[in-house]
N, CA, C and O atoms as a Tinker XYZ file with bonds, in Angstrom:
   312  protein
     1  N      0.861000   -1.193000    0.028000    73     2
     2  CA    -0.017000   -0.011000    0.035000    64     1     3
     3  C      0.865000    1.243000    0.013000    63     2     4     5
     4  O      1.879000    1.345000    0.704000    81     3
     5  N      0.441000    2.143000   -0.779000    73     3     6
     6  CA     1.226000    3.405000   -0.931000    64     5     7
     7  C      0.502000    4.515000   -0.210000    63     6     8     9
     8  O     -0.675000    4.771000   -0.465000    81     7
     9  N      1.212000    5.179000    0.700000    73     7    10
    10  CA     0.736000    6.386000    1.450000    64     9    11
    11  C     -0.531000    6.070000    2.246000    63    10    12    13
    12  O     -1.295000    6.993000    2.531000    81    11
    13  N     -0.795000    4.805000    2.623000    73    11    14
    14  CA    -1.871000    4.370000    3.450000    64    13    15
    15  C     -3.247000    4.780000    2.955000    63    14    16    17
    16  O     -4.143000    5.014000    3.766000    81    15
    17  N     -3.441000    4.875000    1.628000    73    15    18
    18  CA    -4.669000    5.151000    1.117000    64    17    19
    19  C     -5.492000    3.972000    0.647000    63    18    20    21
    20  O     -6.576000    4.157000    0.093000    81    19
    21  N     -4.984000    2.731000    0.861000    73    19    22
    22  CA    -5.712000    1.536000    0.559000    64    21    23
    23  C     -5.627000    1.190000   -0.871000    63    22    24    25
    24  O     -6.277000    0.232000   -1.291000    81    23
    25  N     -4.874000    1.894000   -1.660000    73    23    26
    26  CA    -4.731000    1.445000   -3.025000    64    25    27
    27  C     -3.368000    0.800000   -3.279000    63    26    28    29
    28  O     -2.413000    1.134000   -2.577000    81    27
    29  N     -3.233000   -0.107000   -4.247000    73    27    30
    30  CA    -1.969000   -0.620000   -4.713000    64    29    31
    31  C     -1.615000    0.063000   -5.990000    63    30    32    33
    32  O     -2.363000   -0.025000   -6.964000    81    31
    33  N     -0.548000    0.714000   -6.020000    73    31    34
    34  CA    -0.095000    1.520000   -7.209000    64    33    35
    35  C      1.093000    0.833000   -7.858000    63    34    36    37
    36  O      2.112000    0.560000   -7.224000    81    35
    37  N      0.920000    0.562000   -9.161000    73    35    38
    38  CA     2.061000   -0.024000   -9.958000    64    37    39
    39  C      2.157000    0.871000  -11.130000    63    38    40    41
    40  O      1.215000    1.588000  -11.470000    81    39
    41  N      3.319000    0.834000  -11.767000    73    39    42
    42  CA     3.563000    1.693000  -12.967000    64    41    43
    43  C      4.318000    0.873000  -14.026000    63    42    44    45
    44  O      4.926000   -0.173000  -13.795000    81    43
    45  N      4.199000    1.488000  -15.229000    73    43    46
    46  CA     5.133000    1.021000  -16.359000    64    45    47
    47  C      5.564000    2.274000  -17.159000    63    46    48    49
    48  O      4.737000    3.136000  -17.457000    81    47
    49  N      6.738000    2.353000  -17.468000    73    47    50
    50  CA     7.262000    3.306000  -18.365000    64    49    51
    51  C      8.484000    2.746000  -18.872000    63    50    52    53
    52  O      9.351000    2.316000  -18.111000    81    51
    53  N      8.603000    2.729000  -20.245000    73    51    54
    54  CA     9.773000    2.068000  -20.887000    64    53    55
    55  C     11.104000    2.895000  -20.586000    63    54    56    57
    56  O     12.214000    2.387000  -20.745000    81    55
    57  N     10.933000    4.113000  -20.172000    73    55    58
    58  CA    12.164000    5.004000  -19.996000    64    57    59
    59  C     12.482000    5.192000  -18.469000    63    58    60    61
    60  O     13.511000    5.778000  -18.134000    81    59
    61  N     11.635000    4.713000  -17.582000    73    59    62
    62  CA    11.811000    4.946000  -16.104000    64    61    63
    63  C     11.868000    3.605000  -15.507000    63    62    64    65
    64  O     10.886000    2.863000  -15.549000    81    63
    65  N     13.011000    3.250000  -14.935000    73    63    66
    66  CA    13.227000    1.917000  -14.354000    64    65    67
    67  C     12.922000    1.922000  -12.781000    63    66    68    69
    68  O     12.646000    0.859000  -12.225000    81    67
    69  N     12.971000    3.049000  -12.116000    73    67    70
    70  CA    12.577000    3.153000  -10.738000    64    69    71
    71  C     11.802000    4.414000  -10.465000    63    70    72    73
    72  O     12.026000    5.424000  -11.133000    81    71
    73  N     10.908000    4.396000   -9.520000    73    71    74
    74  CA    10.097000    5.597000   -9.168000    64    73    75
    75  C      9.762000    5.402000   -7.727000    63    74    76    77
    76  O      9.436000    4.308000   -7.267000    81    75
    77  N      9.864000    6.612000   -6.964000    73    75    78
    78  CA     9.390000    6.526000   -5.606000    64    77    79
    79  C      8.653000    7.805000   -5.353000    63    78    80    81
    80  O      8.820000    8.828000   -6.016000    81    79
    81  N      7.842000    7.679000   -4.365000    73    79    82
    82  CA     6.908000    8.787000   -3.930000    64    81    83
    83  C      7.212000    8.990000   -2.428000    63    82    84    85
    84  O      7.003000    8.064000   -1.644000    81    83
    85  N      7.695000   10.169000   -2.010000    73    83    86
    86  CA     7.976000   10.376000   -0.641000    64    85    87
    87  C      8.872000    9.278000    0.036000    63    86    88    89
    88  O      8.720000    8.983000    1.222000    81    87
    89  N      9.844000    8.669000   -0.793000    73    87    90
    90  CA    10.714000    7.729000   -0.301000    64    89    91
    91  C     10.121000    6.326000   -0.380000    63    90    92    93
    92  O     10.757000    5.370000    0.064000    81    91
    93  N      8.929000    6.180000   -0.930000    73    91    94
    94  CA     8.342000    4.881000   -0.964000    64    93    95
    95  C      8.443000    4.350000   -2.455000    63    94    96    97
    96  O      7.918000    4.964000   -3.384000    81    95
    97  N      9.103000    3.249000   -2.612000    73    95    98
    98  CA     9.364000    2.752000   -4.003000    64    97    99
    99  C      8.054000    2.241000   -4.528000    63    98   100   101
   100  O      7.350000    1.513000   -3.829000    81    99
   101  N      7.700000    2.612000   -5.769000    73    99   102
   102  CA     6.499000    2.220000   -6.438000    64   101   103
   103  C      6.945000    0.929000   -7.346000    63   102   104   105
   104  O      7.906000    1.031000   -8.109000    81   103
   105  N      6.246000   -0.218000   -7.236000    73   103   106
   106  CA     6.653000   -1.388000   -7.968000    64   105   107
   107  C      6.403000   -1.107000   -9.483000    63   106   108   109
   108  O      5.428000   -0.451000   -9.849000    81   107
   109  N      7.322000   -1.627000  -10.354000    73   107   110
   110  CA     7.242000   -1.499000  -11.851000    64   109   111
   111  C      6.726000   -2.823000  -12.381000    63   110   112   113
   112  O      7.210000   -3.872000  -11.954000    81   111
   113  N      5.723000   -2.821000  -13.332000    73   111   114
   114  CA     5.429000   -4.051000  -14.040000    64   113   115
   115  C      6.244000   -4.037000  -15.326000    63   114   116   117
   116  O      6.528000   -2.974000  -15.877000    81   115
   117  N      6.634000   -5.274000  -15.820000    73   115   118
   118  CA     7.466000   -5.326000  -16.975000    64   117   119
   119  C      6.548000   -5.444000  -18.196000    63   118   120   121
   120  O      6.971000   -5.074000  -19.292000    81   119
   121  N      5.327000   -5.935000  -18.062000    73   119   122
   122  CA     4.422000   -6.097000  -19.236000    64   121   123
   123  C      3.234000   -5.102000  -18.961000    63   122   124   125
   124  O      2.433000   -5.375000  -18.067000    81   123
   125  N      3.107000   -4.020000  -19.665000    73   123   126
   126  CA     2.105000   -3.003000  -19.427000    64   125   127
   127  C      0.731000   -3.604000  -19.761000    63   126   128   129
   128  O     -0.228000   -3.344000  -19.034000    81   127
   129  N      0.602000   -4.395000  -20.830000    73   127   130
   130  CA    -0.704000   -5.009000  -21.109000    64   129   131
   131  C     -1.173000   -5.962000  -20.099000    63   130   132   133
   132  O     -2.364000   -5.948000  -19.787000    81   131
   133  N     -0.296000   -6.849000  -19.516000    73   131   134
   134  CA    -0.712000   -7.752000  -18.436000    64   133   135
   135  C     -0.995000   -6.986000  -17.244000    63   134   136   137
   136  O     -1.917000   -7.345000  -16.512000    81   135
   137  N     -0.295000   -5.962000  -16.971000    73   135   138
   138  CA    -0.507000   -5.009000  -15.780000    64   137   139
   139  C     -1.963000   -4.372000  -15.883000    63   138   140   141
   140  O     -2.741000   -4.308000  -14.932000    81   139
   141  N     -2.214000   -3.927000  -17.125000    73   139   142
   142  CA    -3.544000   -3.256000  -17.310000    64   141   143
   143  C     -4.733000   -4.243000  -17.164000    63   142   144   145
   144  O     -5.805000   -3.871000  -16.689000    81   143
   145  N     -4.520000   -5.454000  -17.569000    73   143   146
   146  CA    -5.548000   -6.539000  -17.391000    64   145   147
   147  C     -5.805000   -6.787000  -15.958000    63   146   148   149
   148  O     -6.951000   -7.080000  -15.616000    81   147
   149  N     -4.912000   -6.704000  -15.132000    73   147   150
   150  CA    -5.072000   -7.096000  -13.721000    64   149   151
   151  C     -5.437000   -5.857000  -12.814000    63   150   152   153
   152  O     -5.761000   -6.031000  -11.639000    81   151
   153  N     -5.380000   -4.634000  -13.369000    73   151   154
   154  CA    -5.660000   -3.458000  -12.654000    64   153   155
   155  C     -7.085000   -3.060000  -12.710000    63   154   156   157
   156  O     -7.731000   -3.263000  -13.739000    81   155
   157  N     -7.639000   -2.480000  -11.617000    73   155   158
   158  CA    -8.998000   -1.878000  -11.708000    64   157   159
   159  C     -8.979000   -0.678000  -12.570000    63   158   160   161
   160  O     -9.941000   -0.441000  -13.300000    81   159
   161  N     -7.950000    0.087000  -12.532000    73   159   162
   162  CA    -7.853000    1.278000  -13.362000    64   161   163
   163  C     -6.446000    1.453000  -13.915000    63   162   164   165
   164  O     -5.462000    1.320000  -13.187000    81   163
   165  N     -6.359000    1.751000  -15.203000    73   163   166
   166  CA    -5.119000    2.125000  -15.836000    64   165   167
   167  C     -5.168000    3.634000  -16.228000    63   166   168   169
   168  O     -6.129000    4.090000  -16.848000    81   167
   169  N     -4.138000    4.370000  -15.858000    73   167   170
   170  CA    -4.151000    5.800000  -16.215000    64   169   171
   171  C     -2.933000    5.917000  -17.213000    63   170   172   173
   172  O     -1.786000    5.569000  -16.931000    81   171
   173  N     -3.326000    6.438000  -18.382000    73   171   174
   174  CA    -2.318000    6.806000  -19.435000    64   173   175
   175  C     -1.845000    8.312000  -19.210000    63   174   176   177
   176  O     -2.581000    9.264000  -19.468000    81   175
   177  N     -0.591000    8.441000  -18.721000    73   175   178
   178  CA    -0.098000    9.823000  -18.544000    64   177   179
   179  C      0.877000   10.157000  -19.647000    63   178   180   181
   180  O      1.145000   11.342000  -19.848000    81   179
   181  N      1.406000    9.242000  -20.350000    73   179   182
   182  CA     2.414000    9.500000  -21.472000    64   181   183
   183  C      2.174000    8.497000  -22.555000    63   182   184   185
   184  O      2.155000    7.296000  -22.284000    81   183
   185  N      1.982000    8.961000  -23.828000    73   183   186
   186  CA     1.705000    8.089000  -24.839000    64   185   187
   187  C      3.067000    7.768000  -25.588000    63   186   188   189
   188  O      3.464000    8.389000  -26.574000    81   187
   189  N      3.706000    6.745000  -24.999000    73   187   190
   190  CA     5.011000    6.298000  -25.604000    64   189   191
   191  C      4.727000    5.680000  -26.995000    63   190   192   193
   192  O      3.659000    5.101000  -27.195000    81   191
   193  N      5.638000    5.791000  -27.923000    73   191   194
   194  CA     5.494000    5.253000  -29.334000    64   193   195
   195  C      5.486000    3.664000  -29.198000    63   194   196   197
   196  O      4.926000    2.991000  -30.063000    81   195
   197  N      6.085000    3.098000  -28.153000    73   195   198
   198  CA     6.109000    1.698000  -27.965000    64   197   199
   199  C      4.807000    1.093000  -27.467000    63   198   200   201
   200  O      4.666000   -0.129000  -27.429000    81   199
   201  N      3.853000    1.938000  -27.082000    73   199   202
   202  CA     2.640000    1.448000  -26.529000    64   201   203
   203  C      1.629000    1.158000  -27.578000    63   202   204   205
   204  O      1.368000    2.010000  -28.427000    81   203
   205  N      1.017000   -0.059000  -27.562000    73   203   206
   206  CA    -0.066000   -0.408000  -28.417000    64   205   207
   207  C     -1.413000    0.071000  -27.825000    63   206   208   209
   208  O     -2.000000   -0.655000  -27.023000    81   207
   209  N     -1.906000    1.226000  -28.180000    73   207   210
   210  CA    -3.060000    1.808000  -27.463000    64   209   211
   211  C     -4.301000    1.051000  -27.774000    63   210   212   213
   212  O     -5.189000    0.974000  -26.925000    81   211
   213  N     -4.423000    0.454000  -29.007000    73   211   214
   214  CA    -5.625000   -0.297000  -29.394000    64   213   215
   215  C     -5.743000   -1.526000  -28.416000    63   214   216   217
   216  O     -6.805000   -1.827000  -27.870000    81   215
   217  N     -4.575000   -2.199000  -28.246000    73   215   218
   218  CA    -4.511000   -3.359000  -27.347000    64   217   219
   219  C     -4.717000   -2.948000  -25.954000    63   218   220   221
   220  O     -5.372000   -3.684000  -25.215000    81   219
   221  N     -4.225000   -1.849000  -25.522000    73   219   222
   222  CA    -4.412000   -1.380000  -24.228000    64   221   223
   223  C     -5.826000   -1.137000  -23.903000    63   222   224   225
   224  O     -6.315000   -1.562000  -22.856000    81   223
   225  N     -6.510000   -0.449000  -24.789000    73   223   226
   226  CA    -7.984000   -0.119000  -24.589000    64   225   227
   227  C     -8.803000   -1.394000  -24.615000    63   226   228   229
   228  O     -9.871000   -1.418000  -24.003000    81   227
   229  N     -8.368000   -2.471000  -25.293000    73   227   230
   230  CA    -9.136000   -3.718000  -25.384000    64   229   231
   231  C     -8.875000   -4.564000  -24.027000    63   230   232   233
   232  O     -9.771000   -5.213000  -23.486000    81   231
   233  N     -7.653000   -4.491000  -23.577000    73   231   234
   234  CA    -7.325000   -5.396000  -22.481000    64   233   235
   235  C     -7.433000   -4.849000  -21.086000    63   234   236   237
   236  O     -7.477000   -5.617000  -20.126000    81   235
   237  N     -7.480000   -3.501000  -20.940000    73   235   238
   238  CA    -7.676000   -2.909000  -19.721000    64   237   239
   239  C     -9.099000   -2.948000  -19.231000    63   238   240   241
   240  O    -10.017000   -2.912000  -20.051000    81   239
   241  N     -9.338000   -3.022000  -17.910000    73   239   242
   242  CA   -10.680000   -3.102000  -17.444000    64   241   243
   243  C    -11.283000   -1.677000  -17.529000    63   242   244   245
   244  O    -12.472000   -1.574000  -17.832000    81   243
   245  N    -10.573000   -0.621000  -17.292000    73   243   246
   246  CA   -10.940000    0.756000  -17.294000    64   245   247
   247  C     -9.721000    1.561000  -17.594000    63   246   248   249
   248  O     -8.662000    1.237000  -17.057000    81   247
   249  N     -9.774000    2.596000  -18.415000    73   247   250
   250  CA    -8.631000    3.453000  -18.683000    64   249   251
   251  C     -9.044000    4.921000  -18.548000    63   250   252   253
   252  O    -10.082000    5.336000  -19.062000    81   251
   253  N     -8.206000    5.702000  -17.842000    73   251   254
   254  CA    -8.329000    7.130000  -17.838000    64   253   255
   255  C     -7.212000    7.695000  -18.657000    63   254   256   257
   256  O     -6.054000    7.627000  -18.245000    81   255
   257  N     -7.509000    8.240000  -19.780000    73   255   258
   258  CA    -6.561000    8.723000  -20.774000    64   257   259
   259  C     -6.429000   10.227000  -20.749000    63   258   260   261
   260  O     -7.235000   10.999000  -21.268000    81   259
   261  N     -5.232000   10.600000  -20.036000    73   259   262
   262  CA    -5.035000   12.037000  -19.953000    64   261   263
   263  C     -4.479000   12.632000  -21.166000    63   262   264   265
   264  O     -4.312000   13.852000  -21.188000    81   263
   265  N     -4.165000   11.900000  -22.198000    73   263   266
   266  CA    -3.565000   12.375000  -23.500000    64   265   267
   267  C     -4.606000   12.493000  -24.536000    63   266   268   269
   268  O     -4.324000   13.076000  -25.584000    81   267
   269  N     -5.820000   11.982000  -24.342000    73   267   270
   270  CA    -6.818000   12.065000  -25.413000    64   269   271
   271  C     -6.466000   11.214000  -26.648000    63   270   272   273
   272  O     -6.871000   11.513000  -27.772000    81   271
   273  N     -5.717000   10.170000  -26.400000    73   271   274
   274  CA    -5.218000    9.314000  -27.504000    64   273   275
   275  C     -5.972000    8.025000  -27.799000    63   274   276   277
   276  O     -5.706000    7.337000  -28.785000    81   275
   277  N     -6.902000    7.722000  -26.936000    73   275   278
   278  CA    -7.463000    6.367000  -27.027000    64   277   279
   279  C     -9.081000    6.521000  -27.130000    63   278   280   281
   280  O     -9.678000    7.529000  -26.750000    81   279
   281  N     -9.662000    5.448000  -27.663000    73   279   282
   282  CA   -11.100000    5.404000  -27.865000    64   281   283
   283  C    -11.494000    3.936000  -27.403000    63   282   284   285
   284  O    -10.722000    2.979000  -27.465000    81   283
   285  N    -12.730000    3.889000  -26.957000    73   283   286
   286  CA   -13.270000    2.518000  -26.627000    64   285   287
   287  C    -14.217000    2.657000  -25.517000    63   286   288   289
   288  O    -14.262000    3.677000  -24.829000    81   287
   289  N    -15.022000    1.572000  -25.326000    73   287   290
   290  CA   -16.079000    1.624000  -24.285000    64   289   291
   291  C    -15.509000    1.654000  -22.842000    63   290   292   293
   292  O    -16.203000    2.094000  -21.926000    81   291
   293  N    -14.310000    1.211000  -22.642000    73   291   294
   294  CA   -13.716000    1.249000  -21.305000    64   293   295
   295  C    -12.812000    2.478000  -21.003000    63   294   296   297
   296  O    -12.188000    2.592000  -19.948000    81   295
   297  N    -12.791000    3.397000  -22.024000    73   295   298
   298  CA   -11.935000    4.535000  -21.958000    64   297   299
   299  C    -12.547000    5.864000  -21.623000    63   298   300   301
   300  O    -13.477000    6.268000  -22.321000    81   299
   301  N    -12.139000    6.523000  -20.694000    73   299   302
   302  CA   -12.571000    7.870000  -20.325000    64   301   303
   303  C    -11.383000    8.778000  -20.685000    63   302   304   305
   304  O    -10.257000    8.559000  -20.239000    81   303
   305  N    -11.675000    9.837000  -21.531000    73   303   306
   306  CA   -10.677000   10.830000  -21.902000    64   305   307
   307  C    -10.862000   12.076000  -21.157000    63   306   308   309
   308  O    -11.978000   12.530000  -20.906000    81   307
   309  N     -9.681000   12.669000  -20.779000    73   307   310
   310  CA    -9.609000   13.895000  -20.139000    64   309   311
   311  C     -9.835000   15.027000  -21.145000    63   310   312
   312  O     -9.810000   16.200000  -20.771000    81   311
C-alpha cells in the first residue's frame, strides 16, 4: 500500500526503471498489457510510441486517458 490510502499503485514506463513517492518505492510492471488486465484502473499519462493503445484499450478493465489518444467503451478521456 502506498501512502496508506488503501490502493495498490504499480507503474510502467519504458524509460523509467525506478520511481518513488516520498521515499516509498513504487513497483514497476514489466508487461504493461498484463498489468492493465489485472488493474482496476489504468491511467495513461504518457503516450510512448512503444505502447499499443488499441490493445491497451481492449485489455484494460478501465482506462483514464489524460492524453486524449484512445477510444473505446472502457476509456474515459480527459
